[in-house]
C-alpha positions, -999 to 999 in steps of 0.1 A, spaced: 0 0 0 28 24 9 45 19 -25 13 24 -44 3 56 -25 38 70 -30 37 63 -67 3 80 -70 15 110 -51 47 114 -72 26 111 -104 -2 134 -94 16 162 -75 4 195 -90 26 224 -102 26 243 -69 52 258 -46 50 229 -21 29 198 -16 30 170 10 12 138 18 10 124 53 -4 88 54 -14 74 88 -23 38 94 -35 28 129 -47 -3 148 -61 -4 183 -71 -33 206 -86 -29 241 -89 -58 265 -108 -52 297 -118 -76 324 -143 -61 349 -154 -79 380 -137 -110 366 -159 -109 334 -142 -103 300 -157 -73 283 -161 -73 245 -126 -70 230 -126 -36 211 -105 -35 179 -101 -8 153 -83 -3 120 -80 32 105 -61 45 75 -61 77 55 -40 105 41 -37 143 46 -27 164 16 -12 199 22 -6 224 -6 13 257 -4 10 280 -33 15 318 -37 17 322 1 -16 304 7 -22 271 23 -48 244 18 -53 209 30 -77 180 23 -80 146 39 -92 113 23 -96 77 32 -98 68 -6 -61 60 -13 -67 52 -50 -53 74 -77 -87 90 -81 -92 96 -44 -58 112 -39 -62 132 -71 -95 147 -58 -79 155 -24 -49 172 -42 -74 193 -63 -93 204 -32 -61 213 -12 -48 233 -43 -81 252 -46 -80 261 -9 -43 272 -11 -53 295 -40 -83 309 -22 -63 317 10 -33 333 -7 -48 367 -6 -63 364 29 -37 344 50 -21 362 79 10 342 73 30 339 40 31 301 41 57 301 13 82 314 38 77 287 64 107 264 64 98 229 52 129 207 51 129 177 28 138 152 55 146 116 45 148 86 68 131 59 89 124 54 126 108 25 145 103 23 183 121 -6 201 99 -36 209 112 -66 229 79 -86 232 56 -78 203 19 -76 212 9 -95 180 34 -123 188 14 -132 219 -18 -150 213 -50 -132 221 -59 -158 247 -27 -151 266 -33 -114 265 -67 -119 279 -53 -142 306 -29 -114 317 -59 -91 323 -80 -118 340 -51 -126 364 -46 -91 375 -83 -84 378 -88 -114 401 -61 -101 424 -80 -69 431 -110 -84 449 -95 -89 483 -124 -78 505 -162 -78 504 -161 -40 507 -145 -38 472 -175 -34 449 -159 -28 415 -126 -38 401 -111 -40 366 -79 -46 346 -72 -34 311 -46 -34 283 -49 -9 255 -25 -15 225 -20 9 196 2 4 165 7 33 141 27 38 109 33 71 93 46 80 58 54 116 50 62 126 14 70 160 0 71 173 -35 108 183 -32 119 147 -24 113 144 13 103 110 26 101 98 62 86 66 75 79 60 112 65 30 131 52 31 167 36 7 191 21 18 224 8 1 255 -14 16 282 -21 -9 311 -46 0 338 -60 -12 371 -90 2 390 -106 -7 423 -136 9 441 -146 2 477 -178 11 495 -190 11 531 -223 28 541 -224 62 523 -187 63 516 -172 53 483 -135 57 473 -114 45 444 -77 38 436 -63 33 402 -29 25 386 -22 35 350 -51 36 326 -47 72 314 -12 82 327 10 52 322 13 50 284 47 40 269 62 30 236 71 -7 232 56 -41 236 44 -63 265 78 -58 282 63 -25 294 43 -45 320 75 -57 336 92 -23 332 65 -5 352 61 -33 378 25 -38 367 22 -72 383 31 -58 417 3 -32 418 -30 -50 424 -24 -59 461 -10 -24 467 -40 -4 454 -65 -30 469 -49 -24 503 -48 14 498 -85 17 488 -95 0 520 -72 23 540 -89 53 523 -124 39 531 -118 44 569 -94 73 567 -103 109 578 -107 137 553 -77 157 544 -73 187 567 -73 223 555 -43 246 558 -11 259 543 16 233 543 44 217 523 32 195 495 51 164 482 36 152 448 43 118 434 51 114 397 16 102 389 3 137 400 33 156 388 27 145 352 -6 164 352 8 194 370 35 198 344 9 192 316 -16 218 327 5 245 342 36 244 320 28 225 288 -4 242 278 5 278 287 37 274 267 21 262 235 31 290 211 -1 290 191 -20 295 223 2 324 233 -4 339 198 -42 337 205 -52 308 181 -69 288 208 -87 317 226 -122 308 215 -120 271 223 -93 259 247 -83 293 261 -53 316 260 -22 318 282 -9 339 310 25 338 292 33 365 267 61 367 240 81 392 259 86 367 288 106 343 267 143 344 276 139 362 309 108 353 329 113 334 362 88 306 359 100 287 389 128 282 415 163 273 405 154 236 408 129 238 379 144 224 347 119 214 320 130 198 287 111 190 255 126 156 246 110 134 219 142 113 218 136 91 248 130 57 233 103 44 256 84 77 263 49 80 249 54 108 224 89 101 211 95 105 174 123 113 149 103 139 129 72 159 136 42 159 113 56 187 92 88 167 86 110 187 110 137 167 128 131 166 166 157 171 192 160 177 230 156 214 240 155 231 274 122 249 278 129 262 313 164 261 328 171 268 364 137 284 367 141 308 337 117 304 307 139 299 275 115 290 247 79 281 239 64 250 224 59 261 188 64 244 155 78 260 123 47 282 114 44 296 149 81 302 152 80 323 120 49 342 132 64 350 166 100 354 154 110 331 184 127 298 186 106 267 193 107 230 189 96 203 164 61 198 178 37 203 148 15 172 155 -18 159 144 -40 132 161 -49 115 129 -48 116 91 -79 137 90 -65 166 111 -38 192 103 -8 194 126 -8 222 152 15 231 182 13 203 207 32 190 236 52 159 230 75 146 258 77 174 284 98 164 314 109 176 347 146 169 349 156 149 381 173 167 410 195 152 437 172 143 466 162 108 477 126 102 488 137 100 524 154 134 521 123 149 505 101 136 534 127 145 560 127 181 549 90 185 558 80 196 593 43 199 584 29 187 551 12 161 530 22 136 504 -3 132 475 -6 105 449 -26 100 416 -48 126 401 -85 124 407 -98 158 395 -85 190 380 -97 225 371 -76 253 355 -87 287 342 -87 295 305 -53 313 307 -38 282 324 -30 302 355 -53 296 385 -58 258 392 -72 233 416 -63 196 417 -76 167 437 -58 134 443 -69 99 453 -45 93 481 -30 115 508 -6 109 537 3 135 563 40 143 570 50 154 605 85 162 617 101 145 587 81 113 589 50 99 571 20 98 594 -17 89 589 -35 83 555 -61 109 546 -87 108 518 -100 134 493 -68 156 494 -69 187 472 -46 217 466 -48 249 446 -24 275 433 -14 299 406 9 288 378 28 321 378 39 316 414 34 279 422 66 267 405 87 293 424 78 274 456 96 243 443 121 234 471 130 197 464 132 174 433 138 137 435 168 121 420 171 100 388 164 68 406 129 81 414 122 93 379 91 78 363 82 78 326 45 84 322 22 95 294 -15 101 286 -34 95 253 -61 120 262 -48 156 256 -74 176 238 -70 208 219 -79 225 185 -110 230 164 -121 204 153 -109 188 185 -77 167 184 -70 142 212 -34 133 212 -7 114 230 18 132 252 46 120 275 57 134 309 86 120 329 91 133 365 105 124 399 86 133 430 87 171 438 83 191 470 66 225 472 66 249 501 35 266 517 7 254 494 -30 258 502 -44 223 509 -80 213 517 -102 183 520 -132 172 499 -167 163 511 
């Protein structure tokens, strides 16, 4: 199929300034066992192509799932007409946007291919872990899931560019809910924050088979635990909460198209402005954030973005100072600012826009014992439960599943329904401790939404635990 599509594209390419084809083929399989009952196995196959044309400074695009010569020819005609129509009205001279003719191939590393393991064995893995969650009559709901995704991308340009990339992803998940009287609490592991690239070896890498008894025990602790107290105290966040803190209060506000106002009517704007780049103190000296799509196992690693631009590691925030925004080639030209290779689309029927990829908090030097020992009065929170952030990505409130008080440098009683709030512009300046490399966890979510029409895309976040001073904490009802 790839050879045929490439031949059609080379033969049909119109006489324009630039033309590209991005073909995306994707397969999904979801296995879920709930209350020890196998749910219907969900499978999906999807393939199509996006055509982009630049001509006379205008830009047009058209998507099609008809990959015949006739289907691709019709899409090329539509994209060309749109490029010609927008040439006189575009706010950007798209002919001046750099479009390198990249050439090469990339494939993620896989030790235990999903497809090489029979379906029955994959189902048995989920059955086994689901059964281990029901440890008490108070546990009223429990489930285990495995979500596998395979994707292949072919990117062709009229000036000889050709890149081919192959990815496989696995998102394992466990969930358990307990009830007693009017009280109901839940604990989860993975599901929407533990996506990685690779095969079934990921289950061993993330210690998946150790987690069922842990979260079953913790949900029963939460059931009888007191509510989180209210007050100002130090806050120690586990990586499974840090990933969302980074995502919402660093990633989204630093997307360059959002800073330029493109998302204002849908997903909001940003408290960050262009004049902050290069000088703004985003956090304490301990805050070092990198954009890094080169980490082999991380969820959003790739060699080239969806505009064919080669991706590399860049500091976004270094020692607390904001250095650059998350903007692809078009936004970089508009803002006259450096960015990163992050023009990304969620599928073949969407155009690429500025998106996070792998956005990571670089490890510090503290052990977990040192982080806890540095707290006189505080709380340790794990796993996100709820979140809310304003449309400039500044004021926020997060709730977590599990809390444990810290007193005089030691962990104390478990508390339930812990919440905290803050302001992005000042929250990161309170960062006073960052875990070392041994505590770093590679996480990722498949559910980041943005754009009109909406695009839900994969992003990666790696982080160790992090300690913040004097944060407003409160309990739920």
